N, C-alpha and C positions, 0 to 999 in steps of 0.2 A: 504493500500500500504506500509506504514511504517513497519507494522508487517511482511509482506512478505519479505521486505528487510532485516529485522533482522534475519528472519529464514534462508534466503540465506547466510547471513554473518556467522551465527552459523554453518551452514552446511559446508561452506568452511573452517572455522577454524578447525572443527572436522576432516574433511578430511585431512587437513594438518598435524594435530597431529598424526592421524593414520598412514599416509604415512611416517612419520619421526621416527616411533618407531624403536629402535635398533633391529637387527635381533637376537641378543643373547637373547632378552626378550622372544622370542618364542621357544628357544632351551632348553629343559630340558634334559640335558645329564644324562646318568646313573651315579650312585655314583662311580662306578669303573673308569669311564672315567674322572670324576672330580678329583679323587684321582691321577690318572695317570698324569694329567696336573700339579697338584701341585708338584708331585715328579719329573717330568721332569725339572721343574723350579729350584729344589734344587739339581739335580743330579751332576752338576759340583763340588759341595763340596766333592763328592766322587771320581770323575774322569770322564773320557770320555768313553762312551760305544763304543764298536766295533761292526760293522754290516756287513752283507754280503747278497747280493741279491740271492734269490732262494736257499739258503744254504742247506736245507734238501731235495731238490727235485732231484738234479742230481749233478754230478761233473765230474772230469776228469776220463773217463773210467768206469763210472757207472751211473745208473739212477734208482731211486725208491727204493733203498735198505733201509729197515727200520732202523732208528736211525743213518744213515750214514750222514757224512758231511766232506767235504775236510778240513775245518777249524778244526773240532774236531779230524780228523785223524792226523793232524799235532801237535796240542797243547794239546789235551785231553779235550777240552771244546767247547761247542757251542758258537757262537756269542751271545752277549747280545741283538742284534737287528737283525731281519730278515725282508727283504723286499720281496714283491711279486708283480706281475703285473697281472691285470685283463683285458688286452686287448682281445677283441673278446667276452667279456661278453655281450656287446651291440648287438651282432649278434644272440644271443640265442644259441651260440655254447656250446658244452660240454667241449671244450678245449680252453686254452688260446692261444695267438699268439705264445707262445713258446712250444705249443703242450703238455701242462700239463693239466690234467683234473681239472676242478674247484672243484670237490669233494675232490681231493687230496690237492689242495691249501687250501681249507677250513679246512681240517683235520690238516694240518701242522700249520696253523694260530692258531687254538685252542690249539694244543700241545705246541706251543711256549708260549702262554699265560699261560698255566697250569704249564710250567716250570718256569715262572716268568719273561720271556723276553718280549721285545717290538716288535710289528709288525707294519710295514709300508706298504702301498699299493700305487702303481702308476697305471696309466691307459693309455696305449698306444693304443688308440682306432682308428678305421678306419676313413677315411675321409667320412663324411656323404653325401657330394655332388658328389664326383667322384667315390666312391667305392674303392678307393685306400687305402693305409695304412696311418699311422700317418705321414710318411715322404713324402707323396704326397702333394707338395706345388705348384701344377700346377694352382690352382685357388685361387686368393687372396680374394675371397668373401665368403669363407666357414663359417667363424665365424659369419659374418653378416647374413648368410642364416639360422643359427640355433637359432638366437635371436628372441624374439617375433615379429611376423609379417613377418618373413623370410620364404622362401619356404620350408626349412627343419626343421622348429621349432617343429612341432608336432612329426615328426619322431625322433628328437633328445630328446624330453621329454621322449619318450618311451625308448630311450637308457639309459638315466639317471635312469629311473625306474628299468632297469635291474641291474644297480649298486646298487640301493637301496635294491632290493631283496637279492642280495648277501651279502651286509653289514648286513642286518637284520637277515640273516641265520647263522651268526657267533655266535653261542651260545653253551655253555657247556651243559652237560646232565642235570644239575640242572636249566637250563634256563637262566643263566647269559650271557649277551651279552659281547662279547670280545671287549675291547677297541682297536681302530686302529688309527694310524696316517695316514691320507689320504693326498696324495700329487698330486693333480690334476694340469693339465695345466703347467707342469714343463718345465724348459729350454726355457721359452718364450722370453727371451732376444736374443736368436738366431733365425734363420729363417729356421730351418730344419723340424719343425713340422707345421701343417696347422694352428695352433693357435699362431705362432711365431711373432717376431717383425715386419717383413715386410708384414705379412699376415692379420693384423688387426690393428685398431687404439687402443690407450691406453684405451679409453672408452669402445670400443667393448670387449677388453680383460676383463676389470673389470665387464662388464655386463655378460660375459660368466661365470666368477667365481661366481657371485651372483646368476645367474640363477641355476647353479649347486647346490650351497649351499642351496638355498631356496627350490628347488625341493626335495632334499634329506631330508631336514627338514620336508617338507610336508608329505613325505612318512614314517615318524616316525623313521628315522635313527638318533638315539641319542647316538651312541657309537663311534663317530668320533671326533678326533682332526684334524685340518687342517694345513698343512705345505705349505709355499710359498717358491719355490726354483727356481730362475732364474739361468742362467749360469754365467760365469765369465765376461760377457760383460760390466756390469755397472762399471763405473770408480769412482763413488762416491755415497753417500747416496741418492742424488736427483735422479740419474739415476736408482738406485736400487728400489726406491719407485714409479717410474713413473707409473707403472701398478699395484701397490699394492692396493688390493680391500678394505682394511680397517682393523684396529686393532680388531674390534669386530668379524671378520670372519677369522682371521688368529691366530693360536695358537703358531706356531713355524716358525722361519725364517732360511733359509739356502741357499745353492747354490750347483751347480754341477760343478766339475772341474776335468779334466783328464790331466795326464802328457803325453806330446808329445815330449817335450825337457825340460831338467832340469831347465834351466834359465827361460823359459816361465812359467813353473809350479810354481816355487818358487815365481816369481813376482805376478802372478795372484792369487795364494793362499793367499799371504800376504795381498794383496789389498782387496780381498773378505772377508777374516777373519776380517780385521779392520772395514769393512763396517757393517757386520752383528753384530759384537761386539758392535759397537756404537749404532745401532738401538735397539739391544736387551737390552742393559743397559737402554736406554732412555724410553723404553716402556715395560719393564719387560717381554720380550719374550725369551724363551729358543732358543738357536742357535745350528746349526748342519751343518756338511758337508754331505749333503743328498746323494751325489754320488761322488765317486772319484776312483782313481786307476791308475795303470801303466800296460797297456795290456801286458800279458805274463811275467810281473815282471822280466825283464832281469838284473836288478840291484840287486845283492845278498844281499846288505845291505839297501835296500830301506826303510824297515819298521822303523829302528831305526835312519837312517841317513838322510832321507828325510821327511817321514810323521810325525814321532814323534816330531822332533823339531818344526814343523809348528803348531801342535795342543796343545803342552804342556803349552803354555802361554796364552791360551784363555779359557774362561769358557764354553767349548763345552759340549753339551748334548750327541752327538754321531757323529761318522764318519763311513760312510758305503762305502764299495767297491762293484763293480758290480759283475756280475755272473761268474761262471766257466762253460762255455758252453760245453755241451757234443757233440754238433753237428758241431762245428767249430774248426778248428785247431788254437791253440795259442790265443784263445779268452777267457782268464781267468784273474781274478784280485785278487784272494786269492791263497796262495800256496797250494799244495797238497804234499803228501809224496814223497820226492826225488826232488822236484822242487828247483831251485837254491837258492831261498830266504827262504826256509822252516826253516832253523836253525835260521836265523835272525828274522823270525816271532815269534819263541819261545821266543827270547830275548824281542821282542816287547810285547808279551803276559805277560811276567813276570814283566813288568813295573808296579809299584803299581798304577800309575795314569790311566792305560789302563784297562778297565773293560770288562770282558766276562760274560757269563751267571752265573757262580757260584759266581761272585762278586756282582751281582745285585739281586739275588734271594731274594725276600722279601722287596726290596727297591722301587719297582714301584707301587705296588697295595695295600700297607698297610699304 
C-alpha cells in the first residue's frame, strides 16, 4: 500500500512539472525568426520604422499594379513595415475579407521579406457562433464557445489550422520560411470585436490566446513572433496587462490609436506610449504603435507636427498607419500623389530618425 502511495505521489509531481513547462520550451523558431526578434529589440538605436497596411496591394485609384505603392509614389521608397490581414482564411476562401487573393498576399509577404522589410499579419476572422463578421458582438458567449469543451471548439481548431497552413506556406524558393509578426486578438480592450472587453472574461481572453499559440505551435508554425496590441482604453500598466497572456508568449507590445480630435489623440497617445515604454523597458520587449492614423489626413502638416513629435522621444520599433482603401471614398491613412499632406510626408520621410525600406535593408535579418 505504501508503495502504491509513493507511485501516486510521483505521478502527481511528474504531472505537475509537465503541466508547468514554459510554452517557449516547445517552440523552436527558425534562425531567421530568432534573428528578427533580436534586431527588433535593437532597432530603436537606428530609429523608428514606418509601416502601412496592404501597401503593395491597392491604393487610391489603382489595384494590383506590380511594384506600385501610394507611399512609394509619394516619397520614392517602400514602407519598412507592411501589414496584411488574413480574415476569411478560416472559411477556406481564396480571398481575404478585403477581396484580395491569398496567393497575392503570400507573394507580397515574400517580396517584402526579400526586400529586407518587416511583415505583420492581423486576423479579422468571422464570428464562429453566429456566422457574422469580426464586428458581430450580438453574442457574449462566443469566446467561451471556442475554448475546450465549448460547442464551437472543434470547428475553431480547424480555423486555426487554416492559419497554420498559410503561415507554413510563406516560404522562399530556397525553402526559407518568412518570419512574420503575428498580431492576433487585437483591440481587445474595446468591445467592437467578438473577443473584446465586454464579450469575455480576462481569463477567457488569455485562454483564447494560449489556445491559438499552442495550436499553431503544434502545427509546426515556427516562423512567428507575437504582438499584443490593445486599444487606447487602458489608463495604466495594470489595466494594460489585465488580459496579457504572459511574457513567454508575447514578443512585442503595442497599441492601436486613431485621431478623431487632436486633443483626444495627443492625450491618448501620450498615455499609451508611456505605458508600453514602461512595460517594454521592464521586460525587454520591443514596443510599437501597431495601428494609427488620421482618416483622409485633412491636416496638411500632420506627419511632422502631430505624429513625429509623439514618436521621436520613445524607443519605438515601428509605427504603422492603416490602409488606403480603393473601394471606399476618403478611407485612407497614407498620402498619395497630390493629397494635401503629401509634401509634409516627404519632410517626415527625410527625418533621419524615421526609417523606410532603404534605411533598414540588411538590418532585420542579419
